[in-house]
TORMITI-681133 format. One record per residue (C-alpha): residue number from 1; residue in one letter; x, y, z. Coordinates in Angstrom, 1 decimal. Layout:
N
<r><i>NUM</i><aa>A</aa><px>X</px><py>Y</py><pz>Z</pz></r>
...
//
This chain:
287
<r><i>1</i><aa>M</aa><px>0.0</px><py>0.0</py><pz>0.0</pz></r>
<r><i>2</i><aa>I</aa><px>1.0</px><py>3.6</py><pz>-0.4</pz></r>
<r><i>3</i><aa>P</aa><px>1.2</px><py>6.0</py><pz>2.6</pz></r>
<r><i>4</i><aa>A</aa><px>-0.9</px><py>9.1</py><pz>2.9</pz></r>
<r><i>5</i><aa>A</aa><px>0.9</px><py>12.3</py><pz>1.7</pz></r>
<r><i>6</i><aa>F</aa><px>3.3</px><py>13.9</py><pz>4.1</pz></r>
<r><i>7</i><aa>E</aa><px>5.9</px><py>16.6</py><pz>4.3</pz></r>
<r><i>8</i><aa>Y</aa><px>9.5</px><py>15.4</py><pz>4.8</pz></r>
<r><i>9</i><aa>F</aa><px>12.3</px><py>17.0</py><pz>6.7</pz></r>
<r><i>10</i><aa>A</aa><px>15.9</px><py>15.8</py><pz>7.2</pz></r>
<r><i>11</i><aa>P</aa><px>17.4</px><py>17.9</py><pz>10.0</pz></r>
<r><i>12</i><aa>A</aa><px>21.2</px><py>18.1</py><pz>10.4</pz></r>
<r><i>13</i><aa>S</aa><px>21.3</px><py>18.3</py><pz>14.2</pz></r>
<r><i>14</i><aa>V</aa><px>19.4</px><py>17.1</py><pz>17.3</pz></r>
<r><i>15</i><aa>K</aa><px>18.5</px><py>20.7</py><pz>18.0</pz></r>
<r><i>16</i><aa>E</aa><px>16.9</px><py>21.2</py><pz>14.6</pz></r>
<r><i>17</i><aa>A</aa><px>15.0</px><py>17.9</py><pz>14.9</pz></r>
<r><i>18</i><aa>I</aa><px>13.5</px><py>18.9</py><pz>18.2</pz></r>
<r><i>19</i><aa>G</aa><px>12.6</px><py>22.3</py><pz>16.9</pz></r>
<r><i>20</i><aa>L</aa><px>10.6</px><py>20.6</py><pz>14.1</pz></r>
<r><i>21</i><aa>L</aa><px>8.9</px><py>18.3</py><pz>16.6</pz></r>
<r><i>22</i><aa>E</aa><px>7.9</px><py>21.3</py><pz>18.7</pz></r>
<r><i>23</i><aa>K</aa><px>6.7</px><py>23.2</py><pz>15.7</pz></r>
<r><i>24</i><aa>H</aa><px>4.5</px><py>20.4</py><pz>14.3</pz></r>
<r><i>25</i><aa>G</aa><px>3.4</px><py>18.7</py><pz>17.5</pz></r>
<r><i>26</i><aa>D</aa><px>1.2</px><py>15.7</py><pz>17.1</pz></r>
<r><i>27</i><aa>D</aa><px>1.3</px><py>16.0</py><pz>13.3</pz></r>
<r><i>28</i><aa>A</aa><px>5.0</px><py>14.8</py><pz>13.3</pz></r>
<r><i>29</i><aa>K</aa><px>6.6</px><py>11.4</py><pz>13.5</pz></r>
<r><i>30</i><aa>V</aa><px>10.3</px><py>10.6</py><pz>13.8</pz></r>
<r><i>31</i><aa>L</aa><px>12.0</px><py>8.4</py><pz>11.2</pz></r>
<r><i>32</i><aa>A</aa><px>15.3</px><py>6.6</py><pz>12.1</pz></r>
<r><i>33</i><aa>G</aa><px>15.9</px><py>3.3</py><pz>10.3</pz></r>
<r><i>34</i><aa>G</aa><px>12.3</px><py>3.2</py><pz>9.1</pz></r>
<r><i>35</i><aa>H</aa><px>11.5</px><py>-0.4</py><pz>9.9</pz></r>
<r><i>36</i><aa>S</aa><px>8.9</px><py>0.5</py><pz>12.6</pz></r>
<r><i>37</i><aa>L</aa><px>7.3</px><py>3.6</py><pz>11.1</pz></r>
<r><i>38</i><aa>L</aa><px>7.1</px><py>2.9</py><pz>7.4</pz></r>
<r><i>39</i><aa>P</aa><px>5.1</px><py>-0.4</py><pz>7.6</pz></r>
<r><i>40</i><aa>I</aa><px>2.4</px><py>1.2</py><pz>9.7</pz></r>
<r><i>41</i><aa>M</aa><px>2.4</px><py>4.2</py><pz>7.4</pz></r>
<r><i>42</i><aa>K</aa><px>1.9</px><py>1.9</py><pz>4.4</pz></r>
<r><i>43</i><aa>F</aa><px>-1.1</px><py>0.3</py><pz>6.1</pz></r>
<r><i>44</i><aa>R</aa><px>-2.3</px><py>3.8</py><pz>7.0</pz></r>
<r><i>45</i><aa>L</aa><px>-2.3</px><py>2.9</py><pz>10.7</pz></r>
<r><i>46</i><aa>A</aa><px>-0.2</px><py>6.0</py><pz>11.1</pz></r>
<r><i>47</i><aa>Q</aa><px>-0.8</px><py>9.1</py><pz>8.8</pz></r>
<r><i>48</i><aa>P</aa><px>1.6</px><py>11.8</py><pz>10.0</pz></r>
<r><i>49</i><aa>K</aa><px>1.5</px><py>15.1</py><pz>8.1</pz></r>
<r><i>50</i><aa>V</aa><px>5.2</px><py>15.6</py><pz>8.8</pz></r>
<r><i>51</i><aa>V</aa><px>8.1</px><py>13.0</py><pz>8.9</pz></r>
<r><i>52</i><aa>V</aa><px>11.3</px><py>14.1</py><pz>10.6</pz></r>
<r><i>53</i><aa>D</aa><px>14.1</px><py>11.9</py><pz>9.4</pz></r>
<r><i>54</i><aa>I</aa><px>16.9</px><py>11.9</py><pz>12.0</pz></r>
<r><i>55</i><aa>G</aa><px>19.0</px><py>9.3</py><pz>10.1</pz></r>
<r><i>56</i><aa>R</aa><px>21.4</px><py>11.9</py><pz>8.7</pz></r>
<r><i>57</i><aa>I</aa><px>22.3</px><py>13.5</py><pz>12.0</pz></r>
<r><i>58</i><aa>P</aa><px>26.0</px><py>13.0</py><pz>12.6</pz></r>
<r><i>59</i><aa>G</aa><px>27.4</px><py>11.6</py><pz>15.9</pz></r>
<r><i>60</i><aa>L</aa><px>24.4</px><py>9.5</py><pz>16.9</pz></r>
<r><i>61</i><aa>D</aa><px>25.6</px><py>6.1</py><pz>15.8</pz></r>
<r><i>62</i><aa>G</aa><px>28.8</px><py>5.7</py><pz>17.9</pz></r>
<r><i>63</i><aa>I</aa><px>29.5</px><py>2.9</py><pz>20.4</pz></r>
<r><i>64</i><aa>T</aa><px>32.0</px><py>3.8</py><pz>23.1</pz></r>
<r><i>65</i><aa>V</aa><px>33.3</px><py>2.2</py><pz>26.4</pz></r>
<r><i>66</i><aa>S</aa><px>34.0</px><py>4.5</py><pz>29.4</pz></r>
<r><i>67</i><aa>G</aa><px>35.0</px><py>2.6</py><pz>32.5</pz></r>
<r><i>68</i><aa>T</aa><px>32.2</px><py>0.2</py><pz>33.4</pz></r>
<r><i>69</i><aa>T</aa><px>29.6</px><py>1.8</py><pz>31.0</pz></r>
<r><i>70</i><aa>I</aa><px>29.1</px><py>1.3</py><pz>27.3</pz></r>
<r><i>71</i><aa>A</aa><px>27.3</px><py>4.2</py><pz>25.5</pz></r>
<r><i>72</i><aa>I</aa><px>25.5</px><py>3.3</py><pz>22.3</pz></r>
<r><i>73</i><aa>G</aa><px>24.2</px><py>6.1</py><pz>20.0</pz></r>
<r><i>74</i><aa>A</aa><px>20.5</px><py>5.9</py><pz>19.1</pz></r>
<r><i>75</i><aa>L</aa><px>21.3</px><py>5.5</py><pz>15.4</pz></r>
<r><i>76</i><aa>A</aa><px>23.6</px><py>2.5</py><pz>15.9</pz></r>
<r><i>77</i><aa>T</aa><px>22.2</px><py>-0.2</py><pz>13.6</pz></r>
<r><i>78</i><aa>H</aa><px>21.5</px><py>-3.8</py><pz>14.7</pz></r>
<r><i>79</i><aa>D</aa><px>24.3</px><py>-5.0</py><pz>12.5</pz></r>
<r><i>80</i><aa>A</aa><px>26.8</px><py>-2.6</py><pz>14.1</pz></r>
<r><i>81</i><aa>I</aa><px>25.8</px><py>-3.8</py><pz>17.6</pz></r>
<r><i>82</i><aa>E</aa><px>26.0</px><py>-7.4</py><pz>16.6</pz></r>
<r><i>83</i><aa>R</aa><px>29.6</px><py>-7.0</py><pz>15.2</pz></r>
<r><i>84</i><aa>H</aa><px>31.0</px><py>-4.5</py><pz>17.7</pz></r>
<r><i>85</i><aa>A</aa><px>34.1</px><py>-6.1</py><pz>19.4</pz></r>
<r><i>86</i><aa>A</aa><px>33.7</px><py>-4.3</py><pz>22.8</pz></r>
<r><i>87</i><aa>L</aa><px>30.1</px><py>-5.3</py><pz>23.1</pz></r>
<r><i>88</i><aa>Q</aa><px>30.9</px><py>-8.9</py><pz>22.2</pz></r>
<r><i>89</i><aa>E</aa><px>33.5</px><py>-9.0</py><pz>25.0</pz></r>
<r><i>90</i><aa>K</aa><px>31.9</px><py>-6.8</py><pz>27.7</pz></r>
<r><i>91</i><aa>C</aa><px>28.2</px><py>-7.1</py><pz>27.1</pz></r>
<r><i>92</i><aa>P</aa><px>27.5</px><py>-10.1</py><pz>24.8</pz></r>
<r><i>93</i><aa>L</aa><px>23.8</px><py>-10.2</py><pz>25.6</pz></r>
<r><i>94</i><aa>L</aa><px>23.2</px><py>-7.2</py><pz>23.4</pz></r>
<r><i>95</i><aa>P</aa><px>25.0</px><py>-8.5</py><pz>20.2</pz></r>
<r><i>96</i><aa>A</aa><px>23.2</px><py>-11.9</py><pz>20.8</pz></r>
<r><i>97</i><aa>A</aa><px>19.8</px><py>-10.2</py><pz>20.6</pz></r>
<r><i>98</i><aa>A</aa><px>20.8</px><py>-8.0</py><pz>17.7</pz></r>
<r><i>99</i><aa>A</aa><px>21.9</px><py>-11.0</py><pz>15.7</pz></r>
<r><i>100</i><aa>V</aa><px>18.4</px><py>-12.5</py><pz>15.7</pz></r>
<r><i>101</i><aa>I</aa><px>16.5</px><py>-9.4</py><pz>14.7</pz></r>
<r><i>102</i><aa>G</aa><px>14.7</px><py>-9.7</py><pz>11.3</pz></r>
<r><i>103</i><aa>D</aa><px>16.9</px><py>-10.4</py><pz>8.4</pz></r>
<r><i>104</i><aa>M</aa><px>20.1</px><py>-8.9</py><pz>7.1</pz></r>
<r><i>105</i><aa>Q</aa><px>18.4</px><py>-6.0</py><pz>5.4</pz></r>
<r><i>106</i><aa>V</aa><px>16.5</px><py>-5.1</py><pz>8.6</pz></r>
<r><i>107</i><aa>R</aa><px>19.7</px><py>-5.4</py><pz>10.7</pz></r>
<r><i>108</i><aa>N</aa><px>21.6</px><py>-3.1</py><pz>8.2</pz></r>
<r><i>109</i><aa>R</aa><px>19.0</px><py>-0.3</py><pz>8.4</pz></r>
<r><i>110</i><aa>G</aa><px>17.1</px><py>-0.7</py><pz>11.7</pz></r>
<r><i>111</i><aa>T</aa><px>18.4</px><py>1.2</py><pz>14.7</pz></r>
<r><i>112</i><aa>I</aa><px>18.4</px><py>0.5</py><pz>18.5</pz></r>
<r><i>113</i><aa>G</aa><px>16.9</px><py>3.9</py><pz>19.3</pz></r>
<r><i>114</i><aa>G</aa><px>14.1</px><py>3.4</py><pz>16.8</pz></r>
<r><i>115</i><aa>S</aa><px>13.3</px><py>0.0</py><pz>18.1</pz></r>
<r><i>116</i><aa>L</aa><px>13.2</px><py>1.2</py><pz>21.8</pz></r>
<r><i>117</i><aa>A</aa><px>11.0</px><py>4.2</py><pz>20.9</pz></r>
<r><i>118</i><aa>H</aa><px>8.5</px><py>2.0</py><pz>19.1</pz></r>
<r><i>119</i><aa>A</aa><px>8.3</px><py>-0.3</py><pz>22.2</pz></r>
<r><i>120</i><aa>D</aa><px>6.8</px><py>-3.3</py><pz>20.4</pz></r>
<r><i>121</i><aa>P</aa><px>6.3</px><py>-5.9</py><pz>23.1</pz></r>
<r><i>122</i><aa>A</aa><px>7.5</px><py>-8.6</py><pz>20.7</pz></r>
<r><i>123</i><aa>A</aa><px>10.7</px><py>-6.8</py><pz>19.8</pz></r>
<r><i>124</i><aa>D</aa><px>14.0</px><py>-8.2</py><pz>21.0</pz></r>
<r><i>125</i><aa>Y</aa><px>15.8</px><py>-5.3</py><pz>22.7</pz></r>
<r><i>126</i><aa>P</aa><px>13.3</px><py>-4.4</py><pz>25.5</pz></r>
<r><i>127</i><aa>G</aa><px>13.8</px><py>-7.5</py><pz>27.5</pz></r>
<r><i>128</i><aa>V</aa><px>17.6</px><py>-7.2</py><pz>27.1</pz></r>
<r><i>129</i><aa>M</aa><px>17.4</px><py>-3.6</py><pz>28.4</pz></r>
<r><i>130</i><aa>L</aa><px>15.5</px><py>-4.7</py><pz>31.5</pz></r>
<r><i>131</i><aa>A</aa><px>17.9</px><py>-7.6</py><pz>32.2</pz></r>
<r><i>132</i><aa>L</aa><px>20.9</px><py>-5.2</py><pz>31.9</pz></r>
<r><i>133</i><aa>D</aa><px>19.3</px><py>-2.5</py><pz>34.0</pz></r>
<r><i>134</i><aa>A</aa><px>20.1</px><py>-0.2</py><pz>31.0</pz></r>
<r><i>135</i><aa>E</aa><px>19.5</px><py>3.6</py><pz>30.9</pz></r>
<r><i>136</i><aa>I</aa><px>17.9</px><py>5.5</py><pz>28.0</pz></r>
<r><i>137</i><aa>V</aa><px>19.1</px><py>9.0</py><pz>27.5</pz></r>
<r><i>138</i><aa>T</aa><px>16.7</px><py>11.5</py><pz>25.9</pz></r>
<r><i>139</i><aa>T</aa><px>17.2</px><py>15.0</py><pz>24.7</pz></r>
<r><i>140</i><aa>G</aa><px>14.5</px><py>17.7</py><pz>24.6</pz></r>
<r><i>141</i><aa>A</aa><px>14.4</px><py>21.4</py><pz>24.0</pz></r>
<r><i>142</i><aa>K</aa><px>15.2</px><py>22.4</py><pz>27.5</pz></r>
<r><i>143</i><aa>K</aa><px>16.9</px><py>19.4</py><pz>29.1</pz></r>
<r><i>144</i><aa>S</aa><px>18.2</px><py>15.9</py><pz>28.8</pz></r>
<r><i>145</i><aa>R</aa><px>16.8</px><py>13.0</py><pz>30.9</pz></r>
<r><i>146</i><aa>T</aa><px>18.3</px><py>9.6</py><pz>31.9</pz></r>
<r><i>147</i><aa>I</aa><px>15.5</px><py>7.1</py><pz>32.2</pz></r>
<r><i>148</i><aa>S</aa><px>15.9</px><py>3.6</py><pz>33.6</pz></r>
<r><i>149</i><aa>A</aa><px>14.7</px><py>0.8</py><pz>31.4</pz></r>
<r><i>150</i><aa>K</aa><px>12.2</px><py>-0.3</py><pz>34.0</pz></r>
<r><i>151</i><aa>D</aa><px>10.6</px><py>3.1</py><pz>33.9</pz></r>
<r><i>152</i><aa>F</aa><px>10.9</px><py>3.6</py><pz>30.1</pz></r>
<r><i>153</i><aa>F</aa><px>8.5</px><py>0.9</py><pz>28.9</pz></r>
<r><i>154</i><aa>V</aa><px>5.1</px><py>2.0</py><pz>30.0</pz></r>
<r><i>155</i><aa>D</aa><px>2.7</px><py>-0.2</py><pz>28.0</pz></r>
<r><i>156</i><aa>M</aa><px>2.2</px><py>-1.7</py><pz>24.5</pz></r>
<r><i>157</i><aa>L</aa><px>3.8</px><py>0.7</py><pz>22.0</pz></r>
<r><i>158</i><aa>T</aa><px>4.0</px><py>3.3</py><pz>24.8</pz></r>
<r><i>159</i><aa>T</aa><px>7.1</px><py>4.7</py><pz>26.5</pz></r>
<r><i>160</i><aa>A</aa><px>8.1</px><py>7.5</py><pz>28.9</pz></r>
<r><i>161</i><aa>L</aa><px>9.5</px><py>9.4</py><pz>25.9</pz></r>
<r><i>162</i><aa>Q</aa><px>7.8</px><py>12.9</py><pz>25.5</pz></r>
<r><i>163</i><aa>P</aa><px>6.5</px><py>14.0</py><pz>22.0</pz></r>
<r><i>164</i><aa>T</aa><px>9.3</px><py>16.5</py><pz>21.6</pz></r>
<r><i>165</i><aa>E</aa><px>12.1</px><py>14.4</py><pz>22.9</pz></r>
<r><i>166</i><aa>L</aa><px>14.5</px><py>12.1</py><pz>21.0</pz></r>
<r><i>167</i><aa>I</aa><px>16.4</px><py>9.1</py><pz>22.3</pz></r>
<r><i>168</i><aa>T</aa><px>20.1</px><py>10.1</py><pz>21.8</pz></r>
<r><i>169</i><aa>E</aa><px>22.0</px><py>7.4</py><pz>23.7</pz></r>
<r><i>170</i><aa>I</aa><px>21.6</px><py>4.0</py><pz>25.5</pz></r>
<r><i>171</i><aa>R</aa><px>23.9</px><py>3.1</py><pz>28.3</pz></r>
<r><i>172</i><aa>V</aa><px>24.5</px><py>-0.5</py><pz>29.3</pz></r>
<r><i>173</i><aa>P</aa><px>27.0</px><py>-1.9</py><pz>31.9</pz></r>
<r><i>174</i><aa>A</aa><px>30.2</px><py>-3.7</py><pz>31.0</pz></r>
<r><i>175</i><aa>L</aa><px>29.4</px><py>-6.9</py><pz>32.8</pz></r>
<r><i>176</i><aa>A</aa><px>31.6</px><py>-8.2</py><pz>35.6</pz></r>
<r><i>177</i><aa>K</aa><px>34.0</px><py>-11.0</py><pz>34.9</pz></r>
<r><i>178</i><aa>G</aa><px>32.3</px><py>-14.4</py><pz>35.3</pz></r>
<r><i>179</i><aa>A</aa><px>28.8</px><py>-13.1</py><pz>34.4</pz></r>
<r><i>180</i><aa>G</aa><px>26.8</px><py>-15.4</py><pz>32.2</pz></r>
<r><i>181</i><aa>T</aa><px>24.3</px><py>-14.1</py><pz>29.6</pz></r>
<r><i>182</i><aa>A</aa><px>21.9</px><py>-15.6</py><pz>27.1</pz></r>
<r><i>183</i><aa>Y</aa><px>19.1</px><py>-14.5</py><pz>24.8</pz></r>
<r><i>184</i><aa>L</aa><px>16.8</px><py>-17.0</py><pz>23.3</pz></r>
<r><i>185</i><aa>K</aa><px>13.5</px><py>-16.6</py><pz>21.5</pz></r>
<r><i>186</i><aa>H</aa><px>10.7</px><py>-18.5</py><pz>19.8</pz></r>
<r><i>187</i><aa>A</aa><px>10.4</px><py>-16.5</py><pz>16.6</pz></r>
<r><i>188</i><aa>H</aa><px>7.1</px><py>-16.1</py><pz>14.7</pz></r>
<r><i>189</i><aa>P</aa><px>7.7</px><py>-17.9</py><pz>11.4</pz></r>
<r><i>190</i><aa>A</aa><px>6.3</px><py>-15.1</py><pz>9.3</pz></r>
<r><i>191</i><aa>S</aa><px>7.5</px><py>-11.9</py><pz>11.0</pz></r>
<r><i>192</i><aa>G</aa><px>10.6</px><py>-13.1</py><pz>13.0</pz></r>
<r><i>193</i><aa>Y</aa><px>9.3</px><py>-11.2</py><pz>16.0</pz></r>
<r><i>194</i><aa>A</aa><px>9.5</px><py>-12.9</py><pz>19.4</pz></r>
<r><i>195</i><aa>V</aa><px>6.4</px><py>-15.0</py><pz>20.3</pz></r>
<r><i>196</i><aa>V</aa><px>8.5</px><py>-15.4</py><pz>23.4</pz></r>
<r><i>197</i><aa>G</aa><px>12.0</px><py>-14.0</py><pz>24.0</pz></r>
<r><i>198</i><aa>V</aa><px>14.0</px><py>-14.4</py><pz>27.2</pz></r>
<r><i>199</i><aa>A</aa><px>17.1</px><py>-12.3</py><pz>28.2</pz></r>
<r><i>200</i><aa>V</aa><px>19.2</px><py>-13.6</py><pz>31.1</pz></r>
<r><i>201</i><aa>V</aa><px>22.1</px><py>-12.2</py><pz>33.1</pz></r>
<r><i>202</i><aa>L</aa><px>23.5</px><py>-14.3</py><pz>35.9</pz></r>
<r><i>203</i><aa>Q</aa><px>26.2</px><py>-14.0</py><pz>38.5</pz></r>
<r><i>204</i><aa>V</aa><px>27.4</px><py>-17.3</py><pz>40.0</pz></r>
<r><i>205</i><aa>S</aa><px>29.8</px><py>-17.8</py><pz>42.9</pz></r>
<r><i>206</i><aa>G</aa><px>30.7</px><py>-21.0</py><pz>44.7</pz></r>
<r><i>207</i><aa>G</aa><px>28.5</px><py>-23.0</py><pz>42.4</pz></r>
<r><i>208</i><aa>K</aa><px>25.4</px><py>-21.1</py><pz>43.4</pz></r>
<r><i>209</i><aa>C</aa><px>23.4</px><py>-18.2</py><pz>41.8</pz></r>
<r><i>210</i><aa>Q</aa><px>24.2</px><py>-14.9</py><pz>43.5</pz></r>
<r><i>211</i><aa>K</aa><px>22.1</px><py>-12.7</py><pz>41.2</pz></r>
<r><i>212</i><aa>A</aa><px>19.7</px><py>-13.2</py><pz>38.4</pz></r>
<r><i>213</i><aa>A</aa><px>18.1</px><py>-10.7</py><pz>36.0</pz></r>
<r><i>214</i><aa>I</aa><px>15.5</px><py>-12.0</py><pz>33.5</pz></r>
<r><i>215</i><aa>G</aa><px>13.6</px><py>-9.9</py><pz>30.9</pz></r>
<r><i>216</i><aa>I</aa><px>10.8</px><py>-11.4</py><pz>28.9</pz></r>
<r><i>217</i><aa>N</aa><px>9.4</px><py>-10.2</py><pz>25.6</pz></r>
<r><i>218</i><aa>G</aa><px>6.4</px><py>-11.2</py><pz>23.6</pz></r>
<r><i>219</i><aa>V</aa><px>4.2</px><py>-12.7</py><pz>26.4</pz></r>
<r><i>220</i><aa>A</aa><px>2.4</px><py>-9.7</py><pz>27.8</pz></r>
<r><i>221</i><aa>G</aa><px>1.5</px><py>-6.2</py><pz>26.5</pz></r>
<r><i>222</i><aa>K</aa><px>4.9</px><py>-4.9</py><pz>27.6</pz></r>
<r><i>223</i><aa>T</aa><px>8.2</px><py>-6.4</py><pz>28.4</pz></r>
<r><i>224</i><aa>Y</aa><px>8.7</px><py>-7.4</py><pz>32.0</pz></r>
<r><i>225</i><aa>R</aa><px>11.2</px><py>-8.7</py><pz>34.6</pz></r>
<r><i>226</i><aa>A</aa><px>10.4</px><py>-12.3</py><pz>35.7</pz></r>
<r><i>227</i><aa>A</aa><px>10.9</px><py>-11.4</py><pz>39.4</pz></r>
<r><i>228</i><aa>A</aa><px>9.5</px><py>-14.7</py><pz>40.7</pz></r>
<r><i>229</i><aa>V</aa><px>12.0</px><py>-16.6</py><pz>38.6</pz></r>
<r><i>230</i><aa>E</aa><px>14.9</px><py>-14.4</py><pz>39.7</pz></r>
<r><i>231</i><aa>K</aa><px>14.0</px><py>-14.9</py><pz>43.4</pz></r>
<r><i>232</i><aa>A</aa><px>13.7</px><py>-18.6</py><pz>43.0</pz></r>
<r><i>233</i><aa>L</aa><px>17.1</px><py>-18.9</py><pz>41.4</pz></r>
<r><i>234</i><aa>V</aa><px>19.1</px><py>-16.9</py><pz>44.0</pz></r>
<r><i>235</i><aa>G</aa><px>21.0</px><py>-19.2</py><pz>46.3</pz></r>
<r><i>236</i><aa>Q</aa><px>20.4</px><py>-22.3</py><pz>44.1</pz></r>
<r><i>237</i><aa>A</aa><px>22.8</px><py>-24.5</py><pz>42.3</pz></r>
<r><i>238</i><aa>L</aa><px>21.8</px><py>-24.0</py><pz>38.7</pz></r>
<r><i>239</i><aa>D</aa><px>21.1</px><py>-27.6</py><pz>37.7</pz></r>
<r><i>240</i><aa>E</aa><px>18.3</px><py>-28.9</py><pz>35.5</pz></r>
<r><i>241</i><aa>K</aa><px>15.9</px><py>-29.5</py><pz>38.4</pz></r>
<r><i>242</i><aa>S</aa><px>16.3</px><py>-26.2</py><pz>40.2</pz></r>
<r><i>243</i><aa>V</aa><px>16.2</px><py>-24.2</py><pz>37.0</pz></r>
<r><i>244</i><aa>A</aa><px>13.0</px><py>-26.0</py><pz>35.8</pz></r>
<r><i>245</i><aa>A</aa><px>11.3</px><py>-25.3</py><pz>39.1</pz></r>
<r><i>246</i><aa>A</aa><px>12.2</px><py>-21.6</py><pz>39.0</pz></r>
<r><i>247</i><aa>A</aa><px>11.3</px><py>-21.2</py><pz>35.3</pz></r>
<r><i>248</i><aa>A</aa><px>7.8</px><py>-22.6</py><pz>36.0</pz></r>
<r><i>249</i><aa>H</aa><px>7.1</px><py>-19.1</py><pz>37.4</pz></r>
<r><i>250</i><aa>A</aa><px>8.1</px><py>-17.2</py><pz>34.2</pz></r>
<r><i>251</i><aa>A</aa><px>4.5</px><py>-16.0</py><pz>33.5</pz></r>
<r><i>252</i><aa>D</aa><px>3.4</px><py>-15.5</py><pz>37.1</pz></r>
<r><i>253</i><aa>G</aa><px>1.2</px><py>-12.4</py><pz>37.6</pz></r>
<r><i>254</i><aa>V</aa><px>1.2</px><py>-11.7</py><pz>33.8</pz></r>
<r><i>255</i><aa>D</aa><px>-1.8</px><py>-11.4</py><pz>31.5</pz></r>
<r><i>256</i><aa>A</aa><px>-0.4</px><py>-13.5</py><pz>28.6</pz></r>
<r><i>257</i><aa>Q</aa><px>-1.5</px><py>-12.4</py><pz>25.2</pz></r>
<r><i>258</i><aa>G</aa><px>-3.2</px><py>-14.8</py><pz>22.7</pz></r>
<r><i>259</i><aa>D</aa><px>-3.5</px><py>-14.6</py><pz>18.9</pz></r>
<r><i>260</i><aa>L</aa><px>-4.0</px><py>-16.8</py><pz>15.9</pz></r>
<r><i>261</i><aa>Y</aa><px>-0.5</px><py>-18.2</py><pz>16.2</pz></r>
<r><i>262</i><aa>A</aa><px>-0.2</px><py>-18.8</py><pz>20.0</pz></r>
<r><i>263</i><aa>S</aa><px>-2.9</px><py>-18.9</py><pz>22.6</pz></r>
<r><i>264</i><aa>S</aa><px>-2.3</px><py>-17.2</py><pz>26.0</pz></r>
<r><i>265</i><aa>Q</aa><px>-1.8</px><py>-20.6</py><pz>27.6</pz></r>
<r><i>266</i><aa>F</aa><px>0.8</px><py>-21.6</py><pz>24.9</pz></r>
<r><i>267</i><aa>R</aa><px>2.7</px><py>-18.3</py><pz>25.4</pz></r>
<r><i>268</i><aa>A</aa><px>2.8</px><py>-18.9</py><pz>29.1</pz></r>
<r><i>269</i><aa>H</aa><px>4.1</px><py>-22.4</py><pz>28.5</pz></r>
<r><i>270</i><aa>L</aa><px>6.7</px><py>-21.2</py><pz>26.0</pz></r>
<r><i>271</i><aa>A</aa><px>7.8</px><py>-18.5</py><pz>28.6</pz></r>
<r><i>272</i><aa>S</aa><px>8.7</px><py>-21.3</py><pz>31.1</pz></r>
<r><i>273</i><aa>V</aa><px>10.4</px><py>-23.5</py><pz>28.4</pz></r>
<r><i>274</i><aa>Y</aa><px>12.6</px><py>-20.7</py><pz>27.0</pz></r>
<r><i>275</i><aa>T</aa><px>13.4</px><py>-19.3</py><pz>30.4</pz></r>
<r><i>276</i><aa>K</aa><px>14.7</px><py>-22.7</py><pz>31.5</pz></r>
<r><i>277</i><aa>R</aa><px>16.8</px><py>-23.0</py><pz>28.3</pz></r>
<r><i>278</i><aa>A</aa><px>18.2</px><py>-19.4</py><pz>28.5</pz></r>
<r><i>279</i><aa>V</aa><px>19.1</px><py>-19.7</py><pz>32.2</pz></r>
<r><i>280</i><aa>L</aa><px>20.9</px><py>-23.0</py><pz>31.7</pz></r>
<r><i>281</i><aa>L</aa><px>22.7</px><py>-21.6</py><pz>28.7</pz></r>
<r><i>282</i><aa>A</aa><px>23.7</px><py>-18.5</py><pz>30.7</pz></r>
<r><i>283</i><aa>A</aa><px>24.8</px><py>-20.6</py><pz>33.6</pz></r>
<r><i>284</i><aa>S</aa><px>27.1</px><py>-22.6</py><pz>31.3</pz></r>
<r><i>285</i><aa>R</aa><px>28.8</px><py>-19.4</py><pz>30.3</pz></r>
<r><i>286</i><aa>T</aa><px>29.7</px><py>-18.3</py><pz>33.9</pz></r>
<r><i>287</i><aa>K</aa><px>32.5</px><py>-20.9</py><pz>34.1</pz></r>
//
């Protein structure tokens, strides 16, 4: 299908982009890589009168390491994240998720900032952000904000981002030595989106789990931390039996979604299955 007519702007700076958003208000939409906005425009589920293309703004695609923090520019592509040596070494969970997003064309054009701003509950990054306790840096006309991942994702396709703000940077920790991570998903066979995706970060000492952080995509209307699983894992030896018992709580307290591909009961079941697999894989990487 063909989108409705719109006016196109390609600002050369963050300041200029924010000025355009302030000027045009609700009539404007931000375009980054285009893989979230353009499909819904073609179906006319979104009909912005103005498109503000931030893809040409310089300096928003870098990835830098500073001490124990890795800063990722909002325009960094999935492919760049997958291939970045420092991320592979210091925060392998993020490249692992980037590697299973869409296909090669999507990974070459899609951006981390665009994906997070869209906040699709079946996208791969949100659960990773929660498991990493990441921070999302936004820039507005008067100030910048640093928003924790747990506060950033509000509901389905809804974030704490204000209409005249841009995501400019994502900050993730360089993980401590001995941490184990994994991201596994059951991908929808048509779209590649996560029917269920599970991101895991573990710290193990003396053969027992000291800390667990688990973010789950695809099951509910927004990504969530599997707090009951995390609590059940701490203090346990991460063997098949203890992990299976903990993973059984992966959908506790969650209103699992159902659709033509997967019922709510099947999604809840998949959440337990993939949580068990991801925790065991992460545990194997702590050694």
